[in-house]
N, C-alpha and C positions, 0 to 999 in steps of 0.2 A: 477321662473316659467319655466317649461320644456314642450315643445311641442313634442309629440311622432309622430304626423302626420303633414303633411303640412297644414297650416292654411292660411286664407286670410291675406294679408299684413296689413290690418287695425288693426289686433290684435297686430302686431309688433309696429305700430304707437301708440297704446294705452299704450303699455309697455314703449316705449321711452318717451312719454309724462309724464307718471307716474315717471320715473327715474328723469326727468328734474324737474318736479313740486315738488317732495319730496327731491330734492337735494341729491339723493342717490349716493353711491359709489360702483362700481362693474364692472363686465365684462359681456358683452352681446355677446353671440355666435350665429351667424345666418347662416343657411344653405339655399341656394337658390334652386329653382327647378332644376337648371342646376348643382347641387351638388358642388357649390362653397361656401367656408366658408369665413365669414367675422367676424372679432372681433372688438368690440367697447369697449373702456375703459372709464368709467366715474368716475370723482372725484368731489364730492359735486354737482352733477347735470351737470357738465361741461364735454364735450367731450374732452378727453386729448389724445386719440390715436385711430387710425383707421387702421386696418391691413387686408390685404388679401394676398394670396400666392404670387401674382406677386409683392407685395410691392407698388403697385400704388394705391393711395387713389382714384384717379379719376375713375379707373376701378371698385373699390369696390362700389363707389357711383352709377356708371352706372348700375352695377348688381342689386343693391337695387331698383333703379328707374324703371328698365325694368321688373323685376319679378312681379308676382301677388300672388304667394304662397311662404311661408317660414316656416321653423322650427326654433325655437330659444330657448335659455336657458339663464337665467340671474342668476348670482351668486354674492353675496356680496364679496368684496375684500378690502384690505387695501387701504387707500388714496394714490393717485398718486401725486408726486410733480412735474410732468411735466406741462408745461404751456398749456392753452387751445388750442387744435388743431384747432378748428374753432368754431364760435358761434353756439350753438345748433339750434337756429331758422334758420340759414342759412343751416345747415345740413338737417334739416327737410324739408325745401323748395326744396333742391336738390333731395331728395329721394322720395318726394311726387309726385305721378303720375300727379297731377294737377299743380305742381309747374313749374316754367319756368327756374329754375336753371340748368336743364339737357339738355338745348337746345344745338344742335350741334355747336361747335365752342366756347362754353363757357369755359373759362380757369378753369381747375381743381385745387383744392388746392394742396399744396406741403406737403408731408408727413413729419412730424417732427420725429426726432430720426432715428436710423439706424436699419433696419430690414433685415440685410443681412443673408444669409443662415448660419446655424450653422456649423462652420468649426473647432471650438475648440473641441477636443475630450472629455474634461470634460463636457462642455455644452451639447454635443450630448448625453453622458451617462446620465446626469441629466435629459435631455428631455425625454429619454426613460422611466426613472423611473416615472417622473411627469405625463406622459400621462396616466399611469395606474390609477392615483388618481384624476386628474383634467380634463382628456379628451382633447378635441381639443384646449382648451385655454392654454394648457401647454406651447406651443411655446412662447406665449406672456409673460407669467408669468416667464419662465426661462430667457428670454431676460432681463426682468426687474430685476430679481434676481441678475444678474451679472453686472448691471450698476454700475458705480462709483467704479469699481475695487473690488467689494465684493469678499471675499474669499469663498471657498466651504462651510464652516460651516455657514457663514452668508447667503449664497444663499439658503441652505437647510432650514434655519429658515424662510427666506422670503417666500419661496414657501409654507412651512407648514402653515404659517400665512394666506396665501391666500386661503387655503382649508377650506370651511365653516363648515364641519363636523369634530368635534374634534377627533373622532375615526379614520377617514380617514387621518387626519393631522398627528396623531401619527404613523399610519401605514406607511405613506410616510416617515416621519422622520426616523423611524427604518430602512426601506429599503434603504434609501439614506446613512445613517450612515454605514450600513453593506456593501453596495457596495463600498463606498469610504474609508473603514477601512484601506486600505494600504497607504492612503495619510494622512499626519499629519494634521487633521482638528481639 
């Protein structure tokens, strides 16, 4: 589901509850009224990753708790082998305006994994290509694609598998192979 205009946050809550109830696997991209992006990764209904530009999960949760209007997009993605980031019921309580988890002084969760800025030139180039085909979630997908020492060819396939539209996936694959043709992939 893609929202072209800002909608009340309760629509986001309905989407989150649906993901959790149906044990869905995918990426949820959220844009707040203050133009801050937040990415949530679900695997079988469990929240496995939470990311925002600062890399601070607590800040992302606070942005979601404080805002009243959001835009969001959900896309199916391959299952994630990461452990559960935090229980989904705890997450929902933290971002729910009526919840008490966002009280000042409450300790924020620690973000699992490394979301350091892209400093590897190959990753940076892959990110540029991926953004054309998957949009703002490209950064998270590219990070996942290079986990566990994946080489360029395996990273290309991982990213292509995360693109729900087969035509777009093939177009990404072709563009990436063409761009990295000078590397032995």
